[in-house]
Every structure is written in structure tokens, then in C-alpha cells.
C-alpha positions, 0 to 999 in steps of 0.5 A: 407172434409169428407172421404166416410162412412164405409160399414153400418153394416147392410150390407149383407153377402157376399160370401168369395171368394178364395185369388187371386195369390199375384202379382209379384214385378216390377221393375220401370227403372230409366229414365230422363225428365224436369218440373217444381217443386216448392220446399222447401227451407231449405231441405239439399242436400245429394248425389244422390242415386244409380239407384232405386231398387225393393223394397224387397217382399219375407217378404211382401209375407210370411206376407201375405200368414201366414195372411191368412192361420191363419185368415182362420180358425178363420173366418170359425169357427166364421162364423159356431158359427153364423150359429149355433145362426141363426138356432134359430133366423134369423141373417142377420146383424150385428144388429142381431147378436147383439139382438142374444147374446146381447153383444156390438154393436161394437164386433159384428159389427167386427165379422160381419166384419170378416165374410164378408170380401172379403177375409182374408186380409180384414178381419183381421184388425177387428179381436176382440182383446184377450178380446173381443175374450174372451167375445164373447167365454163366451157368444157364451158358454152360447148361446149353441155353442157346445165346439169343435167350441169353443175350434177351435175358442179360437186356432185360435184367440191365433195363431192369436194374436202370429202372429201378436205379432211376425210381428208387436209388436203391434196391432196397427202397424198390423193394419197398415201393413194389410190396404195396402192390404185390397183394397177401405176399405184400402183407407178409413183407409188410409184417415182416418190416413191422416185426423189425421196427418193433425191434429197433423201436424198442431199442431206441425207446428203451421200453416196449408191451406185449399188447394194447387193448381198448374197448369203446362199449355203447348202449342208449341212453337211459336219460335221453334215447338220443344219446349214448352211453359209454365205457371207455377201457383201455389197457397195456400189457406187459409194458417193461423197460429194456434198459435206463431212460428218461422216457415214462414207462407208461404216459396216457392221455384220455379224453372225449372229443367232438368233431372241433376235437374239444373235450365234452367228458370233462367233469361227467366221465366216472371211473369204474375203480379206483378214487374218482380223480384223474384217469382211474386205474381199475386195480382189480386188472392191474399189477398188484401192487400197482405202481406209483402213477402220478395223475394231473388234469389240465384246463381242458380237461383231459386227464394224464397219467404217467409212471416213470418205474425204473426196475428193468426187464421181464420180471419188472414188467406191469399190466395198467388197466384205466376206464370210465363211464359216461353217461348222456354222452356222444348223439346216438343218430346222425346230425350234429355229428356224422361219424363214432371212432375209437382211436389210440395214439402209440407211444411205444412199441407194442406186440399187438394193438387190439381195439374193439367197439361193443355194442349193446343189441338194438343201439343203432338201427342196422349193425354198423360197418366199421372200418380200421386204420393206422395213420401218422397223424395224431387228432392234438395236430389234426381234427379228428376225421383226418386220421382216417382219411389222409397219411394212411400207412396202409391200406385199411385195417381189417375189422372182424365182427366176433358175435355176442357177449364176453366169451368172444373176447379172449385173445392170449395177448390180453389176460382175463379180458373177457372178465374185464369187459364182463366186469365193466358192463356189470358195473355199469348195471346193464346185461353183458350178453346183450352186447356184440363185438367187432374187433380191430387188431394190428400186429407190430402197430408202428410207433407213434402212429394213431391207430383207430376203427371209424363208422357211419352215424346212422339215421334215426328211424 
């Protein structure tokens, strides 16, 4: 999927608003919970970290403030030069600026973005480099721009380049630093960089996949109304090998963990399909004929499925879906546990990762408020709650409420997905029309990151 297009260079200029006050750092306390996880099988276990602390924000605040302080006079000077040109001929767009100066269109587009960006941080990554700035000032001089403005712009540009050298070392690193403060424009850049990382990782690992879709389906247990029945499903679609390697094409661990990170469903979870052993692939929704997947279970009750599958390319791509039902599993209400979560550790490049929380009507006193995250950690290294409180790769991934019934689950990347979920719910003996969905969708998630959603458990009425 391609990202939304960048704003057109012909967009009209906007007034530059004052810089908003810098936000205060937020400390998120570590808490506990339970949930489903699909984990990387080969990551080593390390001693759990101490309680997470908020990242130091002093250096970030200084960087932001210095950037705005040094970018602002350069923006003002460039705007003043354009106003001088506009007194001779109308300049309302980057294209108008190019026609007036005969400079390269890309350079004119950057100058226009600097002038019209909503604030100094958003403008910083568009400031022309030293060589382009020299070309710009020489041309502006020939076009009659006053020498005082040219000198002011040269001085402001030199100060900005020193800022880049001091804080980042090079321009590419600087642009990455300011991107995180650039709002929607920064989000587009994040997606562009993640797409590039997907392509690079696909080459390095020699494997890639179109989509990963994971579902956590919950309802009150018929055996104990204070606990939950749950279905866990994970599918990988369009999984293919790009070149010969010894890396498994597919390797997953399924576990249902408590707040201590211990498996609590071993021996009690039942496959939705298959012969009842290990990680149950759902043949009805996987590639046919089913590839030869090796399954093993360790002493802790975690089941691992591995597929080597040496064939290359799209014609050899496979879809693999597995799923379980667990009766009378996690607590339904706040108490022993405080959070519920669904987390996937991603061990190959995916174009998109989808995690759905699917709840039967009346499961909780109020609708949950799930939040998404992408982190560098995985739960074999740290307690699960640290996955959404530390080492985040973004400020938070958006979770959307889709509505009720299986039809709302339809997505182009996952074939027969509504049919799969309806089949699984009916197989457990429940009514699919009574369930509603919240979805986390992450395009080009980072390889070896953990992507998931978490919500606060509610007190019993």
C-alpha cells in the first residue's frame, strides 16, 4: 500500500502560528495483566529490567527550542526575499517562485515549504543544504534582493548548519530527529522510512509477507462468569522466500501468559481445527495442500511451529492460519490482573500487521479503550507490561472501533477474513453477530519489534 501523497507544492501559503508550549514529560507506571502473545522463538531470555522510567526530556526540549530559535530568522528572511520578488510579479505557489527565479523546481519547492510550514520544527527538514542555499542567494542577488537580506540569510543558514553538526552530525540524522515533532507531515515521513526498511529487511532476511492478522476474541465464560473464554487466531498471508537462506519461512510460538510472563493455558487450550497437538494450523483457511510444518512443545507449555519451505517467489507463497480456544481462561475483572493485551512479535518483514480485539456484547461493564503500541522489546526479555510502557518506536498507534458483526472485519490484505472469524466463533458455539471489533493496523512494522494493543481491565459491578 502506498502512503498518502505529500502536500502539493502549489498549496497556498499559510500563516506561521506561534510555537505551542512544549509538553511536560509523562511517566507511565508499570502495571500487570494477562493476554495472548505470538512470540519470536529464538530471542534469548535476559534478566527483567527495573521498573520503567520516563525518558529524559531535557535534551529533547533544548534541541526543539534551539531548532526553532535558529530556523525562525531564516524562515523570516526567505519570506522577506519572496515578498520582494512578489512586488514585481505575482508569486502564490512554488511553481510561481520557480518561474520567477528559473531555479530548480525541487529547490523552489523546499523554499516554499520552509516559508509555509506550520512551525519551525516542521520547516527545519526542508531547509536547503549549503550548496543549494548558495545557488539560491546568488540568484536572489541577481534578481535585485537587497544585500542586507542576502547577508542575513547567509548568516542564518550558517548558524543552522552548525546546529545540525552539533546535535546530529549530519543532515539525514537531523531530519530524522525533527521528524518526530512534525505532526502529520512527520507521520508520512515515518511511513516512507518504514517502507524503505521493509524493502531492505526483505533483502537481508530473504523472506517477506503481505500481512499478519491476529485476533483476540473474548466473552464471559459459561463455567465461571468472573473469567473469560477466549479464541486466539494468527494468520500470515503471502509468506514467501526471496532467495535461498537457512532462515525458517515461518516460525511461531503461541502462549497465553499471566502478569509474571508464565504460560497458564498449557494442556487446556484446544485447537479450532487439526489433530489436537501443538500449534494447530487451520487447514480450512491455510494454503492447500498444507506445507510440512514441524510442531514441538517445550516444558513450559509453549508450542512452536516451524516451516522451512525452500521454494522461491510469489508462486510459492503460502497462507498459514492457526488458532485455539481456551475456556475459563483470564480473569474478567480488575484485581489479580490490571490489563489485558494482545501482542505479536514480528520475525519477518510484513507489509501490514493487523491486531483485532473482538468482544461479545456485555463482556465488560463499559466498552474498553484499547491503545496500540510498537516497541523494540519482546516478552521473553521483559515482563509484558514493559512492552507498552518503555522503548516505544512511536508515540502510539491508533486503534479504531469498527463496529459489530463479522462483515466489518473485511480488509484487502487478508483473504476470507470475515468468514474466518465467523467460522471460529461459531465453532466455539457462539453467535458472531453479538461480537464487535477494535482494530490496530500498522503499515510496514519494524522487523523484530513487538506490535500490540492493551486495555485497562474494569472493576466488577
